[in-house]
N, C-alpha and C positions, 0 to 999 in steps of 0.2 A: 197766328200760323198752327198752333198746337190745338187751339181748340179745335179749328178747321178740319185738321187731320185726324181727332179724333172723331168729329162728326161722319168722315167718310168712311173711317174703320168699321163704325157703327152702321152705317148706309150698307157697305160690303156684305156686312155680317147678316143684314136682314134678307139679301138677295142671293144666298148661295150657288154654284152652282158645279156639276161635278165635273171630273176631268176629262178633257177635250171638246165641253160644251160650256165655255167661259164668254161667251159673246157678248151678254149683256156686261159682265165684269169691266172684259177689256174695255166697252165701249165706256163705263166711268170713270175709269181710268183716264181714258183721250180726253174726256167732258172736263175733268180736277186736268189736265196738264194744259188746256186752254189759256190758264191766265200764266203759263211759264213755259213758253212753247220751246220746243228744242230745236235745234238747226234742222235736224229731220227725222221722220217717226215714221217707222217700218209697223207695216200692220201685217195682222195675220203670217206673223210668223211662224213655224212650225205647228198652224192650227191658229188657235186665237191667241196667239202671242203677240206684244207688244216690245215695239224698243225704242228710246226715246234715245235722241243721239245729239249731246251738247258739246260741240267743238269749239276749243278756244284756239287754235293752232293748227296749223298744217304742217308742224313739227311734233315730237314728242310721245309720252307714253300713250296707250289708248287703257282705260278701266274698264271691265262692264263689275254691274253691281244688279245682283239676280234675286229677284223674289218670287213668289209662286202664286196663280191664281186658282187653283181649284181648290173646294170645297171635300166634305166625304157624306154618303151615305149614310147617315145617321141623324136620326130623328131628334128636335134638342127641346128639352122637359123646361130650359130655363124660362122664368118668366116676365125678364126685362123687356123694359120700351123695344129695345132694337133684337129681342127677338126672331128665327128664320122665319120668313112667310114662304119659305119654301118646300112642302112637306117632304121630311124623311132624308132632307138635304141641311146639313150643317158646317159652320167652319170649326173644327174642333181640332186642329192642329196649326191655327194662330196665322193659317195665311193671310186674314183680312188686315193684321197688325202687320205683316211683313209687307204688304203691301201700301200700306200708308207712310211707314218708315221711308219706303224708295219712291213713293209719292213723294214725301216730305224733302228729300232731296233733290228736287227737280225746284223747290221753290228755294230751297240754299243756293243750287246753281247758278241762278238768274243773279244773285248779289255777288257771285265770285267774279275776281280779275286776274284769273290765271293767264301766262301767255302763251302757253302751250298745251297740248296735249286734246284730250279727248274722252269724257265721260258716258259712257253708254248704260241706262237705263233699262234693265231686262226683264219683263213681267211676264214669265213662261207658262206654259200650259201644262195640264197633266203630271205634276208633278208628284202625286197621292199612287198614277200606276205606273212608274219608271216610263212613262214615252215620249216624257214633256221635253227634257234635255234632248234629248235622242233625235225628233224633230225637227226643232231648233236647230242643231248641227249640222240636220241635213240638208234645212235652208239653203238655197243656191246665196242670199243676200247678206245670210249669216259668215258662209265664208269670208265675204270683203271685208268686213269690222275687222280682222283680227288684233284680238285684242291682249295687249302684255300681260294684265292681271285680271284674275276674276276671282271677287267674295261675294257671300254669302253667311248669311246667318240662320240660326234656329232659336224660338224661343223654347226653353228647358225648363218646365215644372218641379218641381221635387229643389229648385237650386237657389239661393239668397235672392234675391229682387238684383237685379241691374248687375250681377258678377257676371264678367266676360271669361266663358269656359273653351281653354285652346287646348291644344290636343298638334303635338307634329307628327309627321306621318298619316298615318289611318286614323281619319276621324270617325267614319261610320263604316258599318258593314256590308258584306257582298251578299246579296240576298236575291232569291230566286224562290218562285212561285209554281207549281207541278201539281197539274188533276191527269188521276189515272182512272181510267176505265177498265173496270174488268165485264167480258161478258161469257156467259155459261149458256142455259139454256133453262127457258121457266118452262114450271110444271102444275099439275093441281096439287093446293096444297097437301092433297089425302094421299098424293102417289110422288113423292119428292125422290124418288129415286128414278125417277121416269126423266130426271133433269137433273141442271148442275148449277147447285146453288154458289154461288161467290159470298157469301156470310160468312163461312167456315174459313175461307183463306183470307176474310177480311180481318176476320178477328185475330188469325194466328200472323199478319203483317204486321196489326199498330204495335204488338210490343217490341216485336223485334226491329221494325223501323225506330221506336221512341230506344231502342237498348244501344242504337247508334250517337245518340245526341253526346253530348258533354257542354252541361250547362254554366261550368267554372269561366268566368269572364278572365280569370287571372290564368290561365291554360293557354298554351302559343296552339294548343289543336282545341280551342272551344271549338264548338260546331251546335246551334241549335236546330231543332227539328220540332216542327210545332205544326201538328194538324186541328187544320183550319175545318174542312168538314167533312162530312161521313154523307154516303145515303146508299141502303140496299132495296132495291125493290119500292114499292107501291103499297097505300093502304088497302089496300085488297086482300082481305083472311083467304081467300081459296084459289091464291095463286103463290108458291112459292119461283121466288124470286128466279131471273135470269142475268141481271143487273146490277152493277154497284161501282160507289167511287170514292176515292181517298182524294182530299187536296194539303196539301202540304207548302208550307214557307220551309226553306232551308237559308239558313245563315251563316256564316263566316268571318273570321279577321279578313281574310283574301279569297277571291275570284279561283285560285286552287284550291285551297279547303275545302271551300263548297263543290268543285266540280267531283274529287273524290269522294265526298258524301255521295254527290248525286248517284257516281257509280256504282258504289255499296248498295245504294235502295233499290236502282236499278237490279242488282244483282238478284237481291232479295226476291223484288215481284218476279220477276224472270221467274226463279228457282220453284217459290210457290203456287203461282200461277201454274207451270207445269207439272207440280204436283196433285192439284184439282181441275186439272184438266180445263183450264180457262184460259179464254186468250186477253191480251191486256193491252193498252195502248198508251202513251205516257205524253202530255199535253205541257209545254212550259210558256208560262204565261210570265208575269210582269217581275222584271228583272231589274234591279239597283244593282252598278256597278261599288264596289269599296270606294269611299270618297278617301284621297290621299292629298294632303296638304303640302304643298312644295315649302320645302325648306325657307325661302325669301320671304311667300306669303305670311306664313307664321309668324317669321321675327316681326314684319311690321304690324301686323295684329299686335302684339307683344307689347312693342313699342307704343302704338296709338294709345291701349289701354291704359298705359302708363300714365302716359299723355296726359289723357284726360280725368284719370286719379279715380280711375275703378277698380276694382277690386278684381284682382286675377285668378282664377282657381286651373291648374295644369291636370289635365287628364292624364293617367296612364294606361289606361285600356281605350279602345274605341268606342263609339255609341251600338247599342246594339241594330238601334233599328236603319230602315233601307233611306236612302235619298239619293235622287238622280243627277242629284250635282254630281254626284261619281262619272258622269259622262263627258264634264267641261273639264273633270280632273285628269280624262286620262290624254287631253288632247293642249291640255292650255297650264300656265302658271297659275294655278287655284288654289282657294285654302276658306273652308268655311270654319266658323265660331259659335260657340254656342249662349245664349243671354240669358240667363238666369230670370224666370218667370215665379219667383216665390216660394216659400217654400210648403204652403197649403194651399196652392193653388191644380186644381182637378190635374191629372194626369192627360196629355196627350191622346185625342182619341177617345175621351169620354165623354159621355153624352153632357155634362155640367160643365165642363173644360169651358171659360171666355178670353179671350186675349187680354193681359193690362193693359190697359192704355198706358200706362207709367213706361213702358218700355219704349214707345214710339220715338221718345227724344232722345233715350239712351240709343237708338240704333241711327238715328240720325248722326248723331256725334260721333259716336267711329265710323260709319260708310265715310262720314264728311271728314272724318282724321284722315282714315287712307288717302283720301281722294288727294288732300292737301299734302301731307306727304311726299305722293307718290309725283304730282303734277308741280312741285316748287324742289324736287329734287333733292329732301332732307334728308336723304340717307347714302349711305354708301354701295 
């Protein structure tokens, strides 16, 4: 079975799809599940999502295991045989491996003899944009599932292979992306006094916004503001520009702290725009709620990792990246854990990253252990 899952993982890696466009990826998962048919299959959940439901009895708890379908807009330079065939798109976050793990659970579930309960394998779209989980939750069919426990994992390069990384309470940061547009007035480059150029305002704003950051992850007031894109005018040397843009991501440990940062940024934008006679607008784009691990779910993860003999590393601070699993943790008993992907593995979202196939079995053992523990009611 592991050989088949590695083949599936590499096939998914070869044909990656961007957030919201994962139709073929979902189709490949559906094809794989034909050999391990669920009791019921929900298609097009929240867009391209799939939920494979395995029912073992009319009573008992319902457990949902979630993975992600989407890839990233990154060109792959790797030259191995399973290199991405879709130009400018590749699996650089390991979602191909996460899917292989959860698909492997389908095969594992076929062999189980649980007397009660239900297991849902959710293949979720659009995690990378922060929209997929929210769209799944908005789907009327999901409301009927009523899961009692939700679990997910993320592979973590830089951590020893197979290590289980746990964190009580907040697992990942609250993240908001924002795009700021400035409008002045174009003029001939020889007569800039006849226009309103946003360049000086932008030059003034960048260091002042940056000064609001507190990158100390050990601080309760951690807040990281990252400039990800800027644009002023066009490459036309006879024109003094009248338009400009700044794009940021803002992250903090809680939604409340992040909102405070946003207010401070907005105040700066308003003040400096007025000084330079500019108008401005702000668009709030990708949003990832902080993932809050439920204490009972965290306890179960710890217990299963111990029973399976894995090394456990307990984090004292959340992870700085955004994870849209936070949408689920707002409404349900949910928890996420990390899975060490190797100390020397390239970082997530790096162009040379490739998911380590050795982790597929580890993920299945962890998720299978959680399912067994809960459905056999081996906990207080």
